[in-house]
VEXBAVEX-711637 format. One record per residue: residue number from 1; y, z, x of N, C-alpha, C, O in turn; residue in three letters. Coordinates in steps of 0.001 Angstrom, whole numbers. Layout:
BEGIN
pt k NUM	npy Y	npz Z	npx X	capy Y	capz Z	capx X	cpy Y	cpz Z	cpx X	opy Y	opz Z	opx X	r ala
...
END
This chain:
BEGIN
pt k 1	npy 92311	npz 101730	npx 91198	capy 92994	capz 100659	capx 92345	cpy 92358	cpz 101440	cpx 93786	opy 92999	opz 102369	opx 94278	r met
pt k 2	npy 91604	npz 101173	npx 94145	capy 91094	capz 101112	capx 95584	cpy 92092	cpz 101512	cpx 96718	opy 93150	opz 100917	opx 96923	r pro
pt k 3	npy 91700	npz 102440	npx 97335	capy 92936	capz 102837	capx 98909	cpy 91746	cpz 102385	cpx 99871	opy 90580	opz 102088	opx 99610	r gly
pt k 4	npy 92600	npz 102448	npx 101334	capy 91596	capz 101912	capx 102396	cpy 90541	cpz 102099	cpx 102392	opy 89895	opz 101056	opx 102490	r ile
pt k 5	npy 89789	npz 103238	npx 102304	capy 88623	capz 103763	capx 102309	cpy 87440	cpz 103104	cpx 101640	opy 86401	opz 102708	opx 102168	r asp
pt k 6	npy 87845	npz 103062	npx 100231	capy 87352	capz 102438	capx 99355	cpy 87510	cpz 100877	cpx 99430	opy 86788	opz 100145	opx 98754	r glu
pt k 7	npy 88015	npz 100623	npx 99871	capy 88615	capz 98755	capx 99772	cpy 87594	cpz 98278	cpx 100658	opy 86952	opz 97255	opx 100421	r cys
pt k 8	npy 87314	npz 99471	npx 102352	capy 86469	capz 98806	capx 103058	cpy 84719	cpz 99277	cpx 102711	opy 83788	opz 98833	opx 103383	r leu
pt k 9	npy 84647	npz 99656	npx 102252	capy 83149	capz 100278	capx 101289	cpy 82716	cpz 98993	cpx 100661	opy 81670	opz 98394	opx 100909	r leu
pt k 10	npy 83665	npz 98638	npx 99803	capy 83746	capz 97580	capx 99497	cpy 83385	cpz 96167	cpx 100097	opy 82642	opz 95379	opx 99512	r asp
pt k 11	npy 83885	npz 95956	npx 101126	capy 84382	capz 95046	capx 101719	cpy 82147	cpz 94394	cpx 102629	opy 81431	opz 93402	opx 102764	r val
pt k 12	npy 82176	npz 95783	npx 102893	capy 80740	capz 96003	capx 103541	cpy 79540	cpz 96159	cpx 102827	opy 78510	opz 96664	opx 103274	r met
pt k 13	npy 79755	npz 95604	npx 101449	capy 78799	capz 95839	capx 100339	cpy 78754	cpz 94163	cpx 100396	opy 78178	opz 93666	opx 99428	r arg
pt k 14	npy 79247	npz 93278	npx 101330	capy 79571	capz 91545	capx 101354	cpy 78314	cpz 91097	cpx 102209	opy 78169	opz 91378	opx 103399	r leu
pt k 15	npy 77460	npz 90391	npx 101473	capy 76074	capz 90191	capx 102619	cpy 76417	cpz 89305	cpx 103385	opy 77031	opz 88240	opx 103445	r pro
pt k 16	npy 75593	npz 90367	npx 104236	capy 76361	capz 89577	capx 106495	cpy 77682	cpz 90307	cpx 107304	opy 78087	opz 90117	opx 108451	r gly
pt k 17	npy 78244	npz 91331	npx 106101	capy 78997	capz 91884	capx 106824	cpy 78746	cpz 92997	cpx 107878	opy 77925	opz 93897	opx 107705	r ala
pt k 18	npy 79446	npz 92874	npx 108879	capy 79597	capz 93102	capx 109878	cpy 80020	cpz 94558	cpx 110940	opy 79478	opz 95300	opx 111759	r arg
pt k 19	npy 81537	npz 94317	npx 110179	capy 82755	capz 95106	capx 110166	cpy 83623	cpz 94888	cpx 109656	opy 83510	opz 93952	opx 108865	r gly
pt k 20	npy 84634	npz 95374	npx 109722	capy 86081	capz 95231	capx 108559	cpy 86602	cpz 96368	cpx 109033	opy 86095	opz 97383	opx 109512	r ala
pt k 21	npy 88366	npz 95818	npx 108690	capy 89323	capz 96828	capx 109506	cpy 89971	cpz 96191	cpx 108135	opy 89522	opz 95381	opx 107325	r ala
pt k 22	npy 91682	npz 97167	npx 108253	capy 92670	capz 97292	capx 107565	cpy 93531	cpz 97525	cpx 108721	opy 93459	opz 98563	opx 109378	r val
pt k 23	npy 94737	npz 96118	npx 109106	capy 95447	capz 96625	capx 110084	cpy 96358	cpz 95573	cpx 109792	opy 96423	opz 94390	opx 109458	r val
pt k 24	npy 97329	npz 97028	npx 110212	capy 99104	capz 96321	capx 110375	cpy 99483	cpz 95441	cpx 111526	opy 99726	opz 95806	opx 112677	r asp
pt k 25	npy 99494	npz 94335	npx 111084	capy 100050	capz 93035	capx 112065	cpy 101268	cpz 93022	cpx 112664	opy 101396	opz 92256	opx 113619	r trp
pt k 26	npy 102184	npz 93678	npx 112335	capy 103385	capz 94212	capx 113229	cpy 102766	cpz 94678	cpx 114333	opy 102441	opz 94075	opx 115355	r thr
pt k 27	npy 102598	npz 96111	npx 113948	capy 102447	capz 96954	capx 115801	cpy 100508	cpz 96766	cpx 115896	opy 99815	opz 97443	opx 116656	r ser
pt k 28	npy 99993	npz 95758	npx 114986	capy 98381	capz 95647	capx 115850	cpy 97427	cpz 97006	cpx 115806	opy 96415	opz 97162	opx 116489	r gly
pt k 29	npy 98072	npz 98131	npx 114673	capy 97239	capz 99418	capx 114403	cpy 96049	cpz 99238	cpx 113586	opy 96325	opz 98626	opx 112554	r leu
pt k 30	npy 95310	npz 99429	npx 113646	capy 94118	capz 99796	capx 112463	cpy 94408	cpz 100683	cpx 111717	opy 94589	opz 101687	opx 112407	r ala
pt k 31	npy 94595	npz 100943	npx 110446	capy 94888	capz 101677	capx 109470	cpy 93898	cpz 102296	cpx 109184	opy 93925	opz 103522	opx 109071	r leu
pt k 32	npy 92214	npz 101183	npx 108910	capy 91023	capz 102126	capx 108480	cpy 89967	cpz 100893	cpx 109103	opy 90164	opz 99692	opx 109287	r gly
pt k 33	npy 89023	npz 101578	npx 109285	capy 88108	capz 100972	capx 110043	cpy 86319	cpz 100937	cpx 109237	opy 86078	opz 101963	opx 108600	r thr
pt k 34	npy 85591	npz 100261	npx 109249	capy 84351	capz 100298	capx 109019	cpy 83104	cpz 99573	cpx 110101	opy 83291	opz 98738	opx 110986	r ile
pt k 35	npy 82175	npz 100036	npx 109792	capy 81331	capz 99070	capx 110852	cpy 80924	cpz 99215	cpx 112082	opy 80853	opz 100201	opx 112816	r gly
pt k 36	npy 80543	npz 97595	npx 112283	capy 80444	capz 97055	capx 114203	cpy 81871	cpz 96783	cpx 114554	opy 82515	opz 96661	opx 113512	r asp
pt k 37	npy 82507	npz 96662	npx 115467	capy 83521	capz 95547	capx 116198	cpy 83153	cpz 94657	cpx 117203	opy 82759	opz 95020	opx 118311	r ser
pt k 38	npy 83265	npz 93569	npx 116867	capy 83013	capz 92789	capx 117604	cpy 83459	cpz 92706	cpx 119097	opy 82912	opz 91709	opx 119568	r pro
pt k 39	npy 84080	npz 93213	npx 119868	capy 84012	capz 93872	capx 121248	cpy 83376	cpz 95326	cpx 121108	opy 82941	opz 95792	opx 122162	r asn
pt k 40	npy 83269	npz 96027	npx 120091	capy 83077	capz 97264	capx 120552	cpy 84039	cpz 98464	cpx 120663	opy 83844	opz 99659	opx 120883	r gly
pt k 41	npy 85229	npz 97674	npx 120419	capy 86221	capz 98945	capx 120102	cpy 87442	cpz 98483	cpx 119246	opy 88395	opz 97824	opx 119660	r asp
pt k 42	npy 87240	npz 98958	npx 117945	capy 87685	capz 98735	capx 116672	cpy 89533	cpz 98618	cpx 117059	opy 90234	opz 97835	opx 116418	r his
pt k 43	npy 90061	npz 99416	npx 118056	capy 91803	capz 99530	capx 118306	cpy 92007	cpz 98285	cpx 118356	opy 92615	opz 97548	opx 117580	r glu
pt k 44	npy 91033	npz 97913	npx 120086	capy 90752	capz 96271	capx 120938	cpy 90976	cpz 95105	cpx 119822	opy 91534	opz 94010	opx 119884	r ala
pt k 45	npy 90417	npz 95685	npx 118948	capy 90061	capz 93998	capx 118054	cpy 90933	cpz 94392	cpx 117101	opy 91245	opz 93393	opx 116453	r thr
pt k 46	npy 91800	npz 95921	npx 116457	capy 92800	capz 95087	capx 115757	cpy 93804	cpz 94333	cpx 116138	opy 94147	opz 93308	opx 115549	r ala
pt k 47	npy 94699	npz 95107	npx 117833	capy 95527	capz 94677	capx 118176	cpy 95130	cpz 93270	cpx 118778	opy 96125	opz 92865	opx 119379	r ala
pt k 48	npy 94118	npz 92367	npx 118872	capy 93463	capz 91248	capx 119223	cpy 94018	cpz 90372	cpx 117523	opy 94803	opz 89447	opx 117316	r glu
pt k 49	npy 93230	npz 91149	npx 116666	capy 93586	capz 90159	capx 115361	cpy 95027	cpz 89832	cpx 115005	opy 95533	opz 88766	opx 114655	r thr
pt k 50	npy 95581	npz 91112	npx 115201	capy 96991	capz 91222	capx 114505	cpy 97658	cpz 89805	cpx 115303	opy 98116	opz 88822	opx 114721	r ala
pt k 51	npy 97580	npz 89981	npx 116587	capy 98253	capz 88623	capx 117104	cpy 97927	cpz 87756	cpx 116822	opy 98747	opz 87002	opx 117346	r glu
pt k 52	npy 96933	npz 86888	npx 116073	capy 96804	capz 85763	capx 116086	cpy 96986	cpz 85884	cpx 113861	opy 96831	opz 84912	opx 113121	r val
pt k 53	npy 97322	npz 87304	npx 113396	capy 97298	capz 86916	capx 112070	cpy 99463	cpz 86943	cpx 111966	opy 100077	opz 86550	opx 110973	r ala
pt k 54	npy 99919	npz 87318	npx 112834	capy 100988	capz 86877	capx 113786	cpy 101489	cpz 85590	cpx 113377	opy 102104	opz 85095	opx 112433	r arg
pt k 55	npy 100848	npz 85167	npx 114744	capy 100997	capz 83811	capx 114869	cpy 100611	cpz 83135	cpx 113695	opy 101156	opz 82035	opx 113779	r met
pt k 56	npy 99865	npz 83201	npx 112473	capy 99846	capz 82342	capx 111652	cpy 100810	cpz 82591	cpx 110506	opy 101210	opz 81780	opx 109671	r ala
pt k 57	npy 101090	npz 83822	npx 110631	capy 102297	capz 83904	capx 109628	cpy 103736	cpz 83609	cpx 109907	opy 104632	opz 83258	opx 109139	r ala
pt k 58	npy 103738	npz 83824	npx 111108	capy 105338	capz 83242	capx 111383	cpy 105495	cpz 82019	cpx 111696	opy 106543	opz 81698	opx 112255	r glu
pt k 59	npy 104454	npz 81001	npx 111403	capy 104718	capz 79432	capx 111943	cpy 105196	cpz 78899	cpx 111010	opy 104580	opz 78820	opx 109947	r gln
pt k 60	npy 106636	npz 78309	npx 111210	capy 107050	capz 77280	capx 110028	cpy 106441	cpz 76352	cpx 109498	opy 106698	opz 76069	opx 108328	r pro
pt k 61	npy 105249	npz 75472	npx 110390	capy 104115	capz 74553	capx 109745	cpy 104170	cpz 75231	cpx 108341	opy 104771	opz 74741	opx 107385	r ala
pt k 62	npy 103468	npz 76432	npx 108313	capy 102926	capz 76852	capx 107612	cpy 103613	cpz 77567	cpx 106220	opy 103115	opz 77606	opx 105095	r phe
pt k 63	npy 104733	npz 78039	npx 106609	capy 105932	capz 78453	capx 106015	cpy 106289	cpz 77500	cpx 104137	opy 106608	opz 76311	opx 104107	r ala
pt k 64	npy 106146	npz 78281	npx 102946	capy 106531	capz 78164	capx 101683	cpy 107500	cpz 77047	cpx 101490	opy 107754	opz 76490	opx 102558	r leu
pt k 65	npy 108040	npz 76612	npx 100587	capy 109620	capz 75844	capx 100486	cpy 109715	cpz 74900	cpx 101574	opy 108926	opz 74587	opx 102466	r gly
pt k 66	npy 111083	npz 74462	npx 101222	capy 111866	capz 73863	capx 102027	cpy 112584	cpz 73601	cpx 103611	opy 113624	opz 74141	opx 103988	r pro
pt k 67	npy 111976	npz 72898	npx 104195	capy 112500	capz 73537	capx 105683	cpy 113915	cpz 74557	cpx 105834	opy 113990	opz 75584	opx 106510	r pro
pt k 68	npy 115026	npz 73918	npx 104964	capy 116207	capz 74186	capx 105051	cpy 116047	cpz 76081	cpx 104776	opy 116804	opz 76926	opx 105253	r glu
pt k 69	npy 114908	npz 76323	npx 103929	capy 114925	capz 77746	capx 103138	cpy 113324	cpz 78505	cpx 103722	opy 112410	opz 79015	opx 103074	r ala
pt k 70	npy 113481	npz 78327	npx 105018	capy 112020	capz 79143	capx 105608	cpy 111303	cpz 80283	cpx 104620	opy 112124	opz 80944	opx 103984	r pro
pt k 71	npy 110417	npz 80494	npx 104476	capy 109753	capz 81974	capx 103980	cpy 110286	cpz 83028	cpx 105154	opy 110636	opz 82668	opx 106277	r ala
pt k 72	npy 110279	npz 84078	npx 104785	capy 110721	capz 85376	capx 105499	cpy 109422	cpz 86640	cpx 105522	opy 109222	opz 87578	opx 104751	r thr
pt k 73	npy 108550	npz 86106	npx 106976	capy 107357	capz 87234	capx 106522	cpy 107649	cpz 88877	cpx 106490	opy 108581	opz 89228	opx 107215	r pro
pt k 74	npy 107314	npz 89394	npx 106120	capy 107889	capz 90867	capx 105725	cpy 108928	cpz 91635	cpx 104991	opy 108954	opz 92865	opx 104975	r gly
pt k 75	npy 110076	npz 90606	npx 104178	capy 110662	capz 90841	capx 103552	cpy 110010	cpz 91765	cpx 102711	opy 108782	opz 91839	opx 102747	r ser
pt k 76	npy 110968	npz 92795	npx 101623	capy 110215	capz 93630	capx 101159	cpy 110226	cpz 92262	cpx 99660	opy 110938	opz 91293	opx 99396	r ala
pt k 77	npy 109022	npz 92915	npx 99022	capy 108217	capz 92332	capx 97716	cpy 108096	cpz 90690	cpx 98289	opy 108346	opz 89867	opx 97409	r gly
pt k 78	npy 107813	npz 90226	npx 99381	capy 107501	capz 88828	capx 99918	cpy 105947	cpz 88896	cpx 100301	opy 105264	opz 89710	opx 100922	r thr
pt k 79	npy 105751	npz 87968	npx 99807	capy 103983	capz 87760	capx 100907	cpy 104310	cpz 87140	cpx 102223	opy 105471	opz 86757	opx 102369	r ala
pt k 80	npy 103130	npz 86921	npx 103596	capy 103584	capz 86066	capx 104314	cpy 102740	cpz 84716	cpx 103700	opy 101635	opz 84902	opx 103191	r pro
pt k 81	npy 103323	npz 83349	npx 103777	capy 103494	capz 82361	capx 103289	cpy 101940	cpz 82283	cpx 103780	opy 101398	opz 82544	opx 102706	r pro
pt k 82	npy 101089	npz 82132	npx 104517	capy 99402	capz 82627	capx 104680	cpy 98979	cpz 82988	cpx 104105	opy 99355	opz 84137	opx 103871	r val
pt k 83	npy 98049	npz 82582	npx 103447	capy 97148	capz 83519	capx 102222	cpy 96017	cpz 84104	cpx 103312	opy 95796	opz 85314	opx 103347	r glu
pt k 84	npy 95272	npz 83124	npx 104250	capy 94031	capz 83947	capx 105067	cpy 94328	cpz 83073	cpx 106003	opy 95142	opz 82150	opx 106028	r asp
pt k 85	npy 93071	npz 83739	npx 107276	capy 93141	capz 82381	capx 108409	cpy 91403	cpz 82757	cpx 108677	opy 91067	opz 83937	opx 108774	r val
pt k 86	npy 90538	npz 81815	npx 108764	capy 88905	capz 81513	capx 109002	cpy 89212	cpz 81296	cpx 110385	opy 90031	opz 80455	opx 110755	r ile
pt k 87	npy 88540	npz 82074	npx 111183	capy 87692	capz 81290	capx 112559	cpy 86482	cpz 81612	cpx 112831	opy 85969	opz 82717	opx 113009	r val
pt k 88	npy 86036	npz 80517	npx 112854	capy 84323	capz 80425	capx 112995	cpy 84187	cpz 80668	cpx 114487	opy 85057	opz 80508	opx 115342	r thr
pt k 89	npy 83050	npz 81046	npx 114629	capy 82511	capz 81615	capx 116170	cpy 80702	cpz 80888	cpx 115837	opy 80095	opz 80509	opx 114836	r thr
pt k 90	npy 80413	npz 80996	npx 117257	capy 78558	capz 80275	capx 116628	cpy 77857	cpz 81233	cpx 115554	opy 77180	opz 80984	opx 114557	r arg
pt k 91	npy 78443	npz 82868	npx 116365	capy 77587	capz 83598	capx 115909	cpy 77946	cpz 83975	cpx 114176	opy 77134	opz 84393	opx 113351	r ala
pt k 92	npy 79338	npz 83695	npx 113967	capy 79869	capz 84775	capx 112962	cpy 81391	cpz 83723	cpx 112231	opy 81743	opz 82545	opx 112309	r gly
pt k 93	npy 81833	npz 84778	npx 111660	capy 82977	capz 84299	capx 111155	cpy 84276	cpz 85295	cpx 110646	opy 83962	opz 86112	opx 109780	r tyr
pt k 94	npy 85382	npz 85305	npx 110996	capy 86559	capz 85911	capx 110754	cpy 87509	cpz 85837	cpx 110445	opy 88458	opz 85307	opx 111023	r his
pt k 95	npy 87458	npz 86525	npx 109130	capy 88322	capz 86066	capx 107921	cpy 89455	cpz 87160	cpx 107769	opy 89052	opz 88292	opx 107500	r ile
pt k 96	npy 90806	npz 86975	npx 107904	capy 92379	capz 87735	capx 108086	cpy 92881	cpz 87264	cpx 106647	opy 93555	opz 86254	opx 106445	r leu
pt k 97	npy 92432	npz 88178	npx 105669	capy 93003	capz 88077	capx 104257	cpy 94559	cpz 88748	cpx 104404	opy 94603	opz 89974	opx 104505	r arg
pt k 98	npy 95612	npz 88122	npx 104416	capy 96968	capz 88820	capx 104125	cpy 96765	cpz 89899	cpx 102516	opy 96099	opz 89611	opx 101522	r phe
pt k 99	npy 97742	npz 91364	npx 102809	capy 97742	capz 91877	capx 101132	cpy 99040	cpz 91763	cpx 101140	opy 99769	opz 92090	opx 102076	r val
pt k 100	npy 99437	npz 91213	npx 99920	capy 100830	capz 91742	capx 99252	cpy 100564	cpz 92991	cpx 98450	opy 99717	opz 93470	opx 97696	r glu
pt k 101	npy 102350	npz 93418	npx 99304	capy 102469	capz 94602	capx 98473	cpy 104041	cpz 94648	cpx 97980	opy 104873	opz 93768	opx 98202	r thr
pt k 102	npy 104215	npz 95633	npx 97403	capy 105736	capz 95648	capx 96821	cpy 106519	cpz 96147	cpx 98008	opy 107688	opz 95762	opx 98016	r ala
pt k 103	npy 106173	npz 96862	npx 98946	capy 106818	capz 97232	capx 100430	cpy 106911	cpz 96257	cpx 101415	opy 106107	opz 95328	opx 101348	r phe
pt k 104	npy 107650	npz 96274	npx 102232	capy 107626	capz 95301	capx 103148	cpy 106458	cpz 95372	cpx 103887	opy 106240	opz 96394	opx 104538	r asp
pt k 105	npy 105311	npz 94029	npx 103893	capy 103711	capz 93887	capx 103642	cpy 104023	cpz 93430	cpx 105117	opy 104721	opz 92501	opx 105524	r ser
pt k 106	npy 103338	npz 94309	npx 105737	capy 102448	capz 93669	capx 107487	cpy 101060	cpz 93954	cpx 107720	opy 100427	opz 94061	opx 108771	r ser
pt k 107	npy 100598	npz 94091	npx 106077	capy 98599	capz 94239	capx 106168	cpy 97994	cpz 93267	cpx 106307	opy 98395	opz 92150	opx 105980	r val
pt k 108	npy 96703	npz 93577	npx 106921	capy 95805	capz 91983	capx 106296	cpy 94357	cpz 92874	cpx 106677	opy 93949	opz 93605	opx 107580	r phe
pt k 109	npy 93942	npz 92388	npx 105556	capy 91722	capz 93159	capx 106223	cpy 91262	cpz 91812	cpx 106955	opy 91454	opz 90600	opx 106864	r leu
pt k 110	npy 90481	npz 92804	npx 107802	capy 89588	capz 91918	capx 108808	cpy 88292	cpz 91878	cpx 108248	opy 87685	opz 92887	opx 107886	r his
pt k 111	npy 87804	npz 90568	npx 108161	capy 86336	capz 90820	capx 107738	cpy 85605	cpz 90053	cpx 108974	opy 86081	opz 89027	opx 109458	r leu
pt k 112	npy 84339	npz 90685	npx 109458	capy 83704	capz 90031	capx 110775	cpy 82656	cpz 89866	cpx 109971	opy 82244	opz 90887	opx 109420	r trp
pt k 113	npy 81932	npz 88531	npx 109681	capy 80498	capz 87954	capx 108660	cpy 79593	cpz 87498	cpx 109281	opy 79763	opz 86369	opx 109741	r leu
pt k 114	npy 78281	npz 88202	npx 109535	capy 77091	capz 87093	capx 110301	cpy 77022	cpz 86041	cpx 109810	opy 77013	opz 86047	opx 108579	r asp
pt k 115	npy 76935	npz 84550	npx 110586	capy 76951	capz 83465	capx 110131	cpy 75778	cpz 82899	cpx 109713	opy 75773	opz 81844	opx 109079	r arg
pt k 116	npy 74681	npz 83556	npx 110036	capy 73312	capz 83810	capx 109643	cpy 73191	cpz 84206	cpx 108313	opy 72723	opz 83279	opx 107652	r ala
pt k 117	npy 73432	npz 85260	npx 107607	capy 73410	capz 86021	capx 106784	cpy 74643	cpz 85952	cpx 105631	opy 74396	opz 86136	opx 104440	r glu
pt k 118	npy 75755	npz 85716	npx 106040	capy 76649	capz 85806	capx 105537	cpy 77207	cpz 84623	cpx 104560	opy 76595	opz 83573	opx 104757	r gly
pt k 119	npy 78029	npz 84549	npx 103741	capy 78337	capz 83169	capx 102771	cpy 79923	cpz 83333	cpx 102744	opy 80407	opz 84341	opx 102231	r asn
pt k 120	npy 80692	npz 82388	npx 103272	capy 81982	capz 82218	capx 103491	cpy 82632	cpz 82051	cpx 101945	opy 83397	opz 82899	opx 101487	r leu
pt k 121	npy 82334	npz 81164	npx 101398	capy 83110	capz 81010	capx 99986	cpy 83514	cpz 82532	cpx 99622	opy 84544	opz 83205	opx 99649	r ala
pt k 122	npy 82019	npz 82740	npx 99232	capy 82332	capz 84473	capx 98329	cpy 82503	cpz 85317	cpx 99007	opy 82952	opz 86306	opx 98428	r leu
pt k 123	npy 82263	npz 85480	npx 100656	capy 83412	capz 86610	capx 100979	cpy 85031	cpz 86542	cpx 100868	opy 85815	opz 87483	opx 100739	r ala
pt k 124	npy 85350	npz 84890	npx 100973	capy 86534	capz 84915	capx 101227	cpy 87290	cpz 84900	cpx 99602	opy 88486	opz 85081	opx 99375	r arg
pt k 125	npy 86194	npz 84626	npx 98585	capy 86393	capz 84554	capx 97230	cpy 86817	cpz 86501	cpx 96938	opy 87650	opz 86962	opx 96158	r ile
pt k 126	npy 85970	npz 87184	npx 97802	capy 85784	capz 88459	capx 97217	cpy 86891	cpz 89532	cpx 97764	opy 87358	opz 90505	opx 97171	r arg
pt k 127	npy 87175	npz 89032	npx 99128	capy 88021	capz 89322	capx 99462	cpy 89828	cpz 89427	cpx 99359	opy 90575	opz 90265	opx 99864	r leu
pt k 128	npy 90116	npz 88356	npx 98594	capy 90781	capz 87984	capx 97966	cpy 91335	cpz 89113	cpx 96975	opy 92447	opz 89611	opx 96803	r gly
pt k 129	npy 90155	npz 89288	npx 96434	capy 90265	capz 89811	capx 95377	cpy 90091	cpz 91391	cpx 95961	opy 91008	opz 92057	opx 95480	r glu
pt k 130	npy 89453	npz 92000	npx 96605	capy 89932	capz 93067	capx 97138	cpy 91445	cpz 93285	cpx 97509	opy 92138	opz 94211	opx 97087	r met
pt k 131	npy 91837	npz 92315	npx 98342	capy 93424	capz 92239	capx 98516	cpy 94267	cpz 93082	cpx 97574	opy 94896	opz 94137	opx 97656	r ala
pt k 132	npy 93951	npz 91948	npx 96416	capy 94920	capz 92386	capx 95430	cpy 95025	cpz 93800	cpx 94856	opy 95961	opz 94384	opx 94311	r glu
pt k 133	npy 93365	npz 94290	npx 95244	capy 93663	capz 95918	capx 94168	cpy 93758	cpz 96896	cpx 95240	opy 93651	opz 98119	opx 95151	r arg
pt k 134	npy 93955	npz 96248	npx 96167	capy 94232	capz 97728	capx 97632	cpy 95603	cpz 97976	cpx 97325	opy 96530	opz 97305	opx 96873	r leu
pt k 135	npy 95415	npz 99343	npx 97774	capy 96066	capz 99868	capx 96839	cpy 96668	cpz 101085	cpx 98355	opy 96001	opz 101939	opx 98937	r val
pt k 136	npy 98393	npz 100602	npx 98621	capy 98726	capz 101260	capx 100095	cpy 99879	cpz 102789	cpx 99873	opy 100889	opz 102728	opx 99173	r leu
pt k 137	npy 99540	npz 103775	npx 100457	capy 100121	capz 104857	capx 100081	cpy 100534	cpz 106005	cpx 101179	opy 101091	opz 107040	opx 100811	r ala
END
């Protein structure tokens, strides 16, 4: 079971990977980073992507289950109702993959992928596999 550093190294082996981070979406803090950052500052990028992740995870429109019993993101042992968020730009893709944990999970993997060199479908599948194996201590 890989930790944060090993997971980020694996993510960067994906074709077209420009940069990656493990981010806490409640605080906006980067728990680990590797590669480039879209705006040149990993901490600022972590805070910005955390806002996008938080907005997606907390929206009732994306919640699992009937409206009278909405999912509560961040509850102990409960995953956010959103599996991942994909933002496309003219030059690349940003994939935010939520990580399920046995504790109060508020972590996601952020992959910045070059549009010309990367494969979005492959990256999404591999990122999901890596999120399942990630061990947070």
